[in-house]
N, C-alpha and C positions, 0 to 999 in steps of 0.2 A: 126172667132173671131172679136170682135169689136176693133176699134182703137181709140175710144173715150177716152180722158184723164180722169183720176180719178178726181172727182169733187172737192176734197179738198186736193190737193197735199201738201201744206205746213204743214197742220195738220197731214197728213199721215206720212210725212217724220219725223216730230218731234216725233210722237208716236213710230215709229219703231226704230228710232235712240236712243230714250230714253230707250226703252226696251233693245236694244243691249248693251248700256253702263252699264246697271244694271245686265245683264244676260250672257254676252259673256263668252265663255270658254277662259281660259288662255292657248294659244297655242304658241309654240316657234317661229313659222314663222309669228306670229302677233306682236311679241315684237318690240319696236321701233328700236332696233339695228339689227333686222333681215334684211339682205340685199336682193337684187333682186334674187341672186342665191338660197338663202334659200327658198324664196317664190316659185321660179320655181320648185325646187325639190319637195316641198310639193304638188304643183298642179299636177305634174306627178303622184305622189304616191297616192293621194287622189281620183283619178279617179276610181270609182267603188269599193273603199276600205274604210272601216270605219276608223275614226281617231285613235281609240285605237290600231288598228293593224299597222297603219302607224308610230305612235310616236317612238317606239324603233328603227325601221329601219331608219327613218329620222335622229335621233340623231347619229346613227352609221355612216350613210352615210356622214353627215356633218362633223363629226370628221375626217373621212378618206379623204374626198374630199371637203374641204371647199371652193374651187373655181372651176369654169368650167375647168380651165387648169389642175388642179390636176386630175380630172376625165379623161380628154382627153388624158393624158399622159399614162394611163393604157389601157390594152386590153379591148375590149367590153365584153369579157367573165367575167372579174372581176365585171363589173356592173351587169351582170346576176347573178353571184354568190352572190353578196351583196344584191340583191333584195330579196333573201330568199323566203319566202312563201307568199309574198304579192299578188301573182296571176297576170295574164296577163303580163308575163315577157317581152313581146315585148316592154313594156313601158321602161324597163331598157335600151334596145338597142337604143330606140328613144332618151332617155335622154342623153345617151353617144354621139349619133350623134349630138344632139343640143349643147352639151358642146364642141365638136370638132369644130363645125361651129363658136361658140362664140369665141373660142380661135384663130382660123385661120382668121376669118373675122372681129372680133370686138375687137381685142386686149385683149381677155380674160374677157371682161366686158359685162354683160347682157345688150343688147340694150334697151333703153327706148322707142324708136319709135315703135308704134304699127305695122306698116307695116314690119319693120325689125324683130320684134318678130314673126310675122305670117310667115315670110319667112324661119325661122329656121326649120330644120328637126324635125318632130314629134310634131310640135306646130300647133294646129288647132285654129279654131275661138274662142272656149271657153278659152283655155289656154293663147292665146295672150291677150285677153281682161282681164283675171284675173291677169296676171302678170303686165300689164300696169296699172291696177287699184290698186291692192294691194301693189305692190312694188314701183310704181311711182306716185300714187295718181292722176291718170288721170280719165277722164270722159268717161266711156265705159259701155255699157250694158253687164253684166256678166250673162250668162244664163246657169247655171248647172241644174241638175234634181231638186234640192231643190227649186231654184228660180222659175223655170218654174211651179212647183206645187203650190207654194204660189200665183203666178199671176193667174194661172188657176182658183183657188178657189176665191181669193179676187176680181178679176176684171171680170172674165168670168163666174163665177158660175158653173164651171165644177170641178168634183172631181179630175181628172187627166188631164195633158196636153196631146197633141198628142204624138205618139211614137217618132217622129222626130221633131226637132225644125222647126217651120214654119216662113215665112216672117211676118205673122200677129203677132206672138209672139214677134219677134224682134221689130216691131213697137210699140207694147204695152210696152215692156221693155224700149225702148227709150223714150216713152212719160211719163214714170214714173220717169225718172232720174232727180235728182236735177240739177240745172244749174251750180252751183259751183263745179269744179272738186274734191276738197277735200271732200265736202259733198257727191258728187256722189260716190266716192270711199268708203266712210263709209256706204252709203246706200247699195251698192252692197254686202258688207260682212254682213251687218245687216240682209238683206232679206235672204241671204243664211243660216245664223245661225237660223233665225226663222223657216225656212223649216226643218233644221236638228234637232232642239230641240222641236218644238211645232207643226208645221203644217206638221207632218210626213205622210208618205205614208199610213201606215196601221192603225195607232191609233192616229189621230190628237187630241191634247188636246185643244179644242176650249175654254174651261173655263179658260185657261191660256193665250190665244192669245190676244195681245194688240190691235189688229184691228178686233176682232170678230164682233163688232157692225157694221162694214162696209163691212164684207165679203159677197160677192154676193152668194156664195155657201151656207153658213150658213143661210142667209136670205131667201133663196129659200127652206129651209128645208133639206139641205144636201142630195140632190138627188144622188143616186148611179151612178157610172160610166156606161155610155151606151156602150155596147159591151161586148166581152168576158172578164171574170175576169182576173185580173193580177195575174200571178203566179210566184213564185220564181223559179229561174233556178235550175234544178236538177244538181247534181254533181257526186254522186256515180255511178260508172260504165261507165261514159262518157269518150270520148276521152280526154277531158280536164283533167280528173283525171289521166289518164294514162300518158299524157304529163307531168303533175306535178311530178308523181312518177319517170319517167325517168330523168327528169331534176334535181330532188333531188339527184340522184346518181351521176350525173356529177358535181353538185355544191359541194358535200361533198368530192369528190375525189381530191387528190393533183395533179393528172395528167390525161392523157387519160384513158378511161375505155373501157372494151371489151364488145362485144355483149353478152357474157355469163352473165356479171354483170347486164346488162340491162334486159336480159330475166328473171332474177330471180325476178323482181318486179311485173311482170304481166304475168299470165299464158296463156292468149288467144293470139296466135301468130299473127293472122290477124290484130286485133285491135292494138296490140303492134307495129307492123310494120308500120301501118298507122299513129299512133301517132309519132313515131320516124321520119318518112318521113316528117311529118308536121313540126316538130321542125327543121329539116335540111332546109326545104324550107323557113322557117321564119328567118333563120339566127341565131337561138338560139343554134344550135349544128353544129359542123363541123366534117365530116369524116376525119380521119387521114390516114387511109388505110382500106381496106376491113375488117369489123368487129371491128374497133377501132374508138372511137369518143371522142371529147373534146368540151369544151366551146369555143366560137369564139375567135380567137387570133387577 
């Protein structure tokens, strides 16, 4: 990947920010009165999950646990229960662990320092940058899947970015950041929104894109991605589906459940046992006694 800065950054910034101001979705964690905790919860939930699925869970979560201390005061299993069907439920445990650390180490206040955010359990490079940027209006390169795809097309002329974030991508993103922190924070969310609404993975709407005239991929004739085609992950019949079914039984129960109750949701015993063992290993399920299980306490 090239590290050459975009030739007309001020114009690019004005165009994308103007588009965002006119087209941004109204989301509760973007409201002026949304605090850092609201932003952090949204970032955990939005990982690999569409906004429309996140919204009702986010609202319920924030009503029940409006502060990190409120969440930390309850058992981790309650976070798993409230996570519902968002998928990838280990995120619920990580969010609970982050809330506990915030309560114990930061007086219940989400830290504004990027290094302190990065040190929280379950907070990685992306989440730390996103919270620092969106909640505290700081200057950080925020690289989620949508942003990486926009930059791959706009700057590099590639349909898709690499499978994993590279150092070259980080340099490109840093080179595109506006100098002023407030503008940089707005730029971060604006590019993310452009990728979510227009420069989508499967059906990009180049006719609606505010920077189509400058897009290297479009100017090159929109060449297809080199390499194997990207395919959506299958779900039916996978261990992930079985894990979800088993976890649903535990979420919906008022107390511990028996092996017989778990056996009823999936007929293949080897796969069922493997999925249950995985849930236990991940800390999402606790054995109470032989043949009896519960959410983590």
